[in-house]
C-alpha positions in Angstrom: -22.1 52.6 34.8 -23.4 56.2 35.5 -20.3 58.8 35.9 -20.8 61.6 38.8 -20.3 65.2 37.3 -20.5 68.1 39.4 -22.9 70.8 38.5 -21.7 73.7 36.3 -21.4 76.7 38.2 -22.6 78.8 35.1 -26.3 79.5 35.1 -26.4 79.7 31.5 -25.2 76.2 31.2 -27.6 75.2 33.8 -30.5 76.2 31.4 -29.1 74.5 28.4 -29.2 71.1 30.1 -32.8 70.0 29.2 -31.9 70.4 25.3 -28.6 68.3 25.8 -30.5 65.8 27.6 -33.2 65.8 24.8 -30.4 65.2 22.3 -28.4 62.5 23.8 -31.9 60.5 24.2 -32.3 61.0 20.6 -29.4 59.5 19.7 -29.5 56.7 22.4 -32.7 55.7 20.6 -31.2 55.7 17.1 -28.4 53.6 18.2 -31.2 50.8 19.6 -33.2 51.3 16.4 -30.1 50.3 14.3 -28.9 47.4 16.6 -32.3 46.1 16.6 -32.4 46.2 13.0 -29.1 44.2 12.6 -30.1 41.6 14.9 -32.9 40.8 12.3 -32.2 39.0 9.1 -34.1 40.0 6.2 -36.2 37.3 4.7 -34.7 36.6 1.0 -36.6 38.3 -2.0 -38.4 36.1 -4.4 -35.8 35.4 -7.2 -36.3 35.8 -10.5 -36.3 33.0 -13.1 -33.0 34.4 -14.6 -31.4 34.6 -11.2 -32.8 31.4 -10.0 -31.3 29.7 -13.0 -27.9 31.4 -12.5 -27.9 30.0 -9.2 -28.7 26.7 -10.1 -25.9 26.8 -12.5 -23.2 27.8 -10.0 -23.9 24.9 -7.7 -22.1 22.3 -9.8 -18.9 25.0 -9.3 -18.8 24.9 -5.9 -19.7 21.3 -4.8 -17.9 18.1 -5.4 -19.1 15.6 -8.2 -20.9 12.7 -6.5 -18.6 9.5 -6.2 -19.4 6.8 -8.7 -20.9 3.8 -6.7 -21.6 0.3 -7.5 -24.5 -1.7 -5.8 -22.2 -2.4 -2.9 -21.3 0.9 -2.1 -17.7 1.1 -3.4 -16.6 4.3 -4.8 -15.0 4.8 -8.0 -15.3 8.3 -7.7 -11.6 8.9 -8.6 -12.2 7.7 -12.2 -11.9 4.0 -14.0 -9.0 2.1 -15.2 -8.2 1.0 -18.6 -6.4 -2.2 -19.0 -4.3 -2.8 -22.1 -5.0 -6.3 -24.3 -1.0 -6.5 -24.9 0.1 -8.9 -27.8 0.6 -12.2 -25.9 4.5 -12.0 -26.3 4.3 -9.5 -23.4 2.5 -11.8 -20.9 1.0 -15.1 -21.6 3.6 -16.4 -23.5 6.0 -15.9 -21.0 3.8 -18.0 -18.4 3.9 -20.5 -21.2 7.5 -21.0 -20.5 7.1 -21.2 -16.7 9.3 -24.4 -16.7 12.4 -22.7 -17.9 11.8 -19.1 -16.1 14.3 -20.0 -13.5 17.1 -22.2 -13.1 16.6 -23.7 -9.6 12.8 -25.2 -10.1 10.0 -24.6 -12.1 7.8 -21.5 -11.7 4.6 -23.5 -13.1 3.4 -24.7 -9.7 3.8 -21.2 -8.5 2.2 -19.5 -11.4 -0.7 -21.7 -11.8 -4.2 -20.6 -10.9 -4.0 -16.7 -12.4 -0.7 -16.4 -10.5 -1.6 -17.4 -7.0 0.1 -21.0 -7.4 -1.1 -24.4 -6.6 -3.5 -24.9 -3.4 -0.9 -25.1 -0.5 -3.0 -28.1 1.1 -1.1 -31.0 0.9 1.6 -29.3 -1.0 4.3 -29.4 1.8 5.3 -31.4 5.0 3.7 -29.1 7.1 0.3 -30.1 7.8 -1.8 -27.1 7.5 -4.8 -28.2 8.9 -3.0 -27.9 12.3 -2.5 -24.1 11.6 -6.1 -23.0 10.7 -9.6 -23.7 10.7 -10.4 -26.2 7.9 -12.8 -23.6 6.2 -9.8 -21.5 5.4 -7.5 -24.0 3.9 -8.9 -23.1 0.3 -7.7 -19.6 0.8 -4.2 -20.7 0.9 -1.6 -21.2 -2.1 1.8 -21.9 -3.0 2.1 -18.5 -4.2 5.7 -17.3 -5.4 6.9 -14.2 -4.1 8.0 -12.7 -7.7 4.0 -13.5 -9.0 2.8 -9.8 -8.7 2.4 -8.8 -12.3 0.0 -12.1 -13.1 -2.0 -11.5 -9.7 -2.4 -7.8 -10.4 -3.4 -8.3 -13.8 -6.1 -11.0 -13.2 -7.8 -9.0 -10.2 -8.2 -5.7 -12.6 -9.5 -7.7 -15.4 -12.6 -8.0 -12.9 -12.1 -5.0 -10.8 -14.9 -2.8 -10.2 -13.5 0.2 -11.3 -12.3 -1.4 -14.9 -13.8 0.5 -18.1 -13.3 -1.4 -21.9 -13.7 2.1 -23.1 -10.2 4.3 -22.8 -12.0 7.6 -23.8 -13.4 7.4 -20.1 -10.3 6.3 -18.4 -8.7 8.1 -15.9 -5.6 5.6 -15.7 -3.9 3.0 -17.7 -2.7 -0.3 -16.8 0.1 -1.8 -18.7 0.0 -5.9 -18.0 3.4 -6.4 -19.3 5.3 -9.1 -17.2 8.8 -7.7 -16.9 9.8 -9.4 -14.0 9.2 -12.6 -16.0 10.8 -11.4 -19.4 14.0 -10.0 -17.5 14.1 -12.7 -14.7 14.2 -15.6 -17.2 17.9 -14.2 -18.6 19.3 -13.3 -14.9 21.0 -16.6 -14.3 21.7 -17.4 -18.0 25.9 -17.5 -18.4 25.4 -16.5 -22.3 22.7 -13.8 -21.9 23.7 -10.5 -22.9 22.6 -6.9 -21.9 20.5 -6.7 -25.2 18.7 -10.0 -24.4 17.6 -8.8 -20.9 16.1 -5.7 -22.5 14.7 -7.0 -25.8 11.3 -7.5 -24.4 11.3 -4.3 -22.4 12.5 -2.2 -25.8 9.4 -4.1 -27.6 6.9 -3.2 -25.3 7.9 0.5 -24.9 8.0 0.9 -28.6 4.3 -0.9 -28.7 3.1 1.5 -25.9 4.5 4.8 -27.7 2.4 4.2 -30.6 -1.1 4.1 -28.8 -2.8 7.3 -28.5 -3.6 7.4 -24.8 -0.2 7.0 -24.1 1.1 9.8 -26.6 -1.6 12.2 -25.1 -0.3 12.3 -21.8 3.2 10.9 -22.3 2.6 8.3 -19.8 1.5 10.4 -17.0 -1.4 8.3 -16.0 0.0 5.0 -17.2 0.9 2.2 -14.4 2.6 -1.3 -14.2 3.2 -3.9 -12.0 6.6 -5.4 -11.5 7.4 -8.6 -10.0 10.9 -8.1 -9.0 12.4 -5.6 -6.8 13.5 -1.9 -8.8 17.0 -2.8 -8.7 16.4 -5.8 -11.3 15.4 -3.1 -13.7 18.2 -0.4 -13.2 21.7 -1.7 -14.9 24.0 0.5 -14.8 26.3 -1.3 -17.6 26.0 -4.3 -19.9 27.7 -6.5 -17.7 25.9 -5.5 -14.6 23.1 -7.4 -13.2 19.5 -7.0 -14.3 17.8 -4.9 -17.1 17.7 -1.6 -17.7 13.6 -1.2 -18.4 13.6 2.0 -15.7 16.4 3.8 -17.1 15.1 3.7 -20.6 13.8 7.4 -21.4 10.4 6.0 -22.9 9.4 4.5 -19.0 10.3 7.7 -17.5 6.7 8.7 -16.8 5.2 5.4 -16.0 4.1 4.7 -12.4 5.8 1.6 -11.3 3.9 -0.5 -8.6 7.0 -2.4 -7.4 7.7 -4.9 -4.4 10.9 -2.9 -3.7 11.2 0.7 -4.5 13.8 2.9 -5.1 13.3 5.7 -2.1 14.8 8.3 -4.6 12.9 7.5 -7.5 9.3 9.3 -7.0 7.9 7.3 -9.9 8.1 3.7 -7.9 5.2 3.0 -5.4 6.5 0.2 -3.3 3.0 -2.7 -2.9 3.0 -5.8 -0.7 5.0 -9.0 -1.7 2.3 -11.5 -2.4 1.9 -14.2 0.4 0.0 -17.5 0.5 -3.1 -15.9 1.8 -6.0 -15.2 -1.2 -9.3 -15.0 0.6 -12.2 -15.1 -1.4 -14.4 -12.7 0.4 -14.6 -10.3 3.6 -15.9 -13.4 5.8 -12.9 -15.4 5.3 -10.7 -12.3 6.3 -12.5 -11.8 9.3 -12.6 -15.7 10.2 -8.8 -15.4 9.6 -8.2 -12.4 11.8 -10.0 -13.8 14.9 -8.2 -17.0 14.3 -4.6 -15.1 14.2 -5.5 -12.9 17.1 -6.9 -15.8 19.5 -4.2 -18.1 18.9 -2.0 -19.1 21.6 1.6 -17.4 20.9 4.1 -19.4 23.4 7.5 -17.7 22.0 8.6 -14.2 22.7 9.9 -14.1 19.1 11.2 -15.7 15.9 13.1 -15.6 13.1 12.9 -17.2 9.4 16.1 -16.7 7.4 19.4 -18.3 5.7 22.7 -16.8 6.7 25.1 -15.4 4.6 28.3 -17.0 5.5 30.3 -15.1 2.6 29.5 -11.8 4.3 31.8 -10.5 6.6 29.7 -9.5 9.9 26.7 -11.0 8.6 23.7 -9.8 10.5 21.2 -12.6 9.9 23.8 -14.9 11.9 24.0 -12.3 14.5 20.1 -12.5 14.9 20.5 -16.4 15.1 22.8 -16.1 17.7 20.4 -13.9 19.5 18.0 -16.6 19.1 20.0 -19.4 20.3 21.0 -16.9 23.2 17.6 -16.5 24.2 16.8 -20.1 24.5 13.9 -22.2 22.8 11.3 -21.4 25.1 11.8 -17.8 24.0 12.8 -17.8 20.3 12.4 -20.5 17.3 14.5 -19.9 14.2 14.2 -21.2 10.9 16.9 -22.1 8.4 15.8 -21.0 5.0 18.9 -22.3 2.9 18.5 -23.9 -0.4 15.0 -22.3 -0.9 13.4 -24.5 1.8 10.9 -21.6 2.7 10.0 -20.9 -0.9 9.3 -24.6 -1.5 7.2 -24.4 1.5 6.1 -21.6 3.1 3.8 -23.1 5.7 7.1 -23.7 7.4 7.2 -19.9 8.0 3.5 -19.3 8.7 3.9 -21.9 11.4 6.7 -20.5 13.2 5.5 -16.8 13.0 1.9 -18.0 14.4 3.9 -19.3 17.4 5.4 -16.0 18.3 4.4 -12.5 19.4 7.1 -10.6 17.3 9.2 -11.7 14.2 12.7 -10.2 13.3 13.0 -8.7 9.8 16.5 -7.7 8.7 16.9 -6.7 5.3 17.3 -9.8 3.0 19.5 -9.7 -0.3 18.0 -6.3 -0.7 16.1 -4.3 1.8 13.0 -5.9 1.7 11.5 -9.3 2.2 8.6 -11.2 1.6 8.9 -12.5 5.4 7.5 -9.0 6.6 4.2 -9.7 5.0 3.9 -13.4 5.7 4.8 -12.4 9.6 2.1 -9.6 9.7 -0.6 -11.9 8.1 0.5 -14.5 10.7 -0.8 -12.0 13.2 3.1 -11.0 14.8 4.7 -8.0 15.2 7.5 -7.3 12.7 11.0 -6.0 14.3 13.0 -3.9 11.8 16.7 -3.1 11.8 16.5 -0.8 8.7 14.3 1.9 7.9 14.1 1.1 4.2 13.1 -2.1 5.0 9.4 -0.9 5.5 9.2 2.7 6.6 10.1 4.0 3.2 8.6 1.3 1.2 5.0 1.2 1.5 3.4 4.2 2.1 0.2 3.8 0.5 -0.4 0.6 2.9 1.8 1.0 6.0 1.3 4.0 8.6 4.3 5.8 8.7 5.2 9.4 10.0 4.3 10.8 13.2 5.5 8.0 15.2 2.7 5.9 13.4 5.2 2.8 13.2 5.2 2.2 16.6 1.4 1.4 16.4 2.4 -1.8 14.1 6.2 -2.6 14.4 9.5 -2.3 16.6 12.9 -0.9 15.5 16.1 -1.8 17.1 19.3 0.0 16.3 21.5 -2.7 14.5 24.5 -0.8 15.5 24.1 -1.0 19.4 22.9 -4.6 18.9 26.2 -5.6 17.0 28.1 -3.4 19.5 26.5 -5.7 22.2 24.7 -2.5 24.0 21.1 -4.4 23.9 19.9 -7.7 23.0 16.6 -8.7 21.3 15.1 -10.6 24.0 15.9 -7.5 26.3 14.2 -5.1 24.1 11.1 -7.1 23.4 10.7 -8.5 27.0 10.3 -4.8 28.2 7.6 -4.3 26.4 4.5 -4.2 28.3 1.9 -6.5 27.8 -0.8 -4.5 27.2 0.9 -2.6 24.2 2.1 -6.0 22.6 -1.7 -6.8 22.4 -2.5 -3.5 20.9 0.3 -3.7 18.5 -0.8 -7.2 17.4 -4.1 -5.8 17.3 -3.2 -2.9 14.9 -1.4 -5.6 12.6 -4.1 -7.9 12.5 -6.4 -4.9 11.5 -4.2 -4.0 8.5 -4.2 -7.5 6.9 -7.0 -7.1 4.4 -5.0 -4.1 2.9 -2.0 -6.5 2.6 -3.3 -9.4 0.7 -4.4 -10.1 -2.9 -7.8 -11.7 -2.9 -8.9 -14.6 -5.1 -11.7 -12.5 -6.1 -13.8 -15.5 -6.9 -16.8 -13.2 -6.3 -16.2 -11.1 -9.3 -15.8 -7.4 -9.4 -16.6 -6.7 -6.1 -13.4 -8.0 -4.9 -13.6 -9.2 -1.4 -16.9 -7.0 -0.8 -18.6 -5.8 2.3 -16.7 -2.4 2.0 -13.2 -4.2 2.6 -10.2 -3.5 0.5 -7.3 -5.9 -0.4 -4.1 -4.7 -1.7 -5.3 -4.0 -5.4 -8.0 -2.0 -4.7 -5.8 0.0 -2.5 -3.2 0.0 -5.4 -6.0 1.5 -7.7 -7.2 4.0 -5.3 -3.6 5.4 -5.0 -3.1 5.4 -8.6 -6.4 7.2 -9.6 -5.3 9.9 -7.1 -2.0 10.0 -8.5 -3.0 10.2 -12.0 -5.2 13.4 -10.9 -2.3 14.9 -9.5 0.0 14.6 -12.4 -2.9 15.4 -15.2 -1.9 19.1 -14.9 1.6 18.4 -16.2 0.2 16.8 -19.3 -3.1 18.2 -19.9 -3.6 21.2 -22.1 -6.2 23.6 -22.0 
């Protein structure tokens, strides 16, 4: 915009004006030329052979290395896993004792088929064919909730990220069946603390003699534990369980455990085994379609046994809630005397007929029932945050309100005080939201189950991950994060 200036009254100044205008025009032209050249990017000059080589050498330092992919596009970019070949006393010999590992019943039927158990069809009073399409019957087994160790070992032996060369491994799996080793002494009246610790001490002695363990002091090693973490944290010789996880030699091991200690960063919660062990992604998708489309006449259901010896037993309160809601709204299954363990199909039948399933704490904070519920396509209702939200961070979305996508949390104290009812809370949830929650639960099913992996190292295939794939990915990330703790320059 031009600025008006009055003419100078001095004639001498008037005579100098053309000179001033010429100077201003000159400077304006210089500015135009300067900005014009800035707007044009000069072409790169030809690089000399030495400079081109230097540029090429710099590329790997700037770009991430390409992920290792198999023929199906599965990535093992985080590295490979080495599975130790332990002496049989630490795993296969324990399986041979299956008839005497538990005092209540033989574990042999539940540890058959590489830990999956016997085929579920015809194994109980419930006719499974009424619950699912006939082509999916072969994917269901009578699996034990404590069979994790054997199941994970079997899957890792054929996993696409396994290597037989420890020198190239990024993580090391220790296939010690600690749950079976400790569990066989838990109910023995004559067993001492030394009995429950003997196998664990022997395993650590063997492991500490391995060069790869000594190299990292165990930071890149992991183990699967088929019992809850508290069964391995005995405080005194007279107390329950073994003391494996409190032994100094186990301090740096990552423990994949069905219930973790929220205050121990070396514990990682992983799903309890359910009875569903699909062979491929097609079976998972067929199951997802089936449970999503199934008619669910009841609002909620509960499977569990009351604990009459416990004052103010919360399970008894929930059974009362179910009874008060009426048979049209709620169904309950009494799991006393191991009824649900021996015939898990009863639990699946119950949950597949309801939109929600109640999941209080069990003997500890977690229950297999949570995963039975979700595999059945029902939305879990929780009363303790430690039952799921603070347990399974690799598997269940938590934080930032994401828990509400797939679960309902009810304040147990308000329920005890009579300030609300289970039926009232659940019935108030709009039907479109219930549908979205169920769809979210069903979408999560592949990551919560342990595949039968009959197809070999690809697992489920089709880019679909099961619980062991999630486990491997998580452990490889964890090993990479912890490498700086032990790796020397």
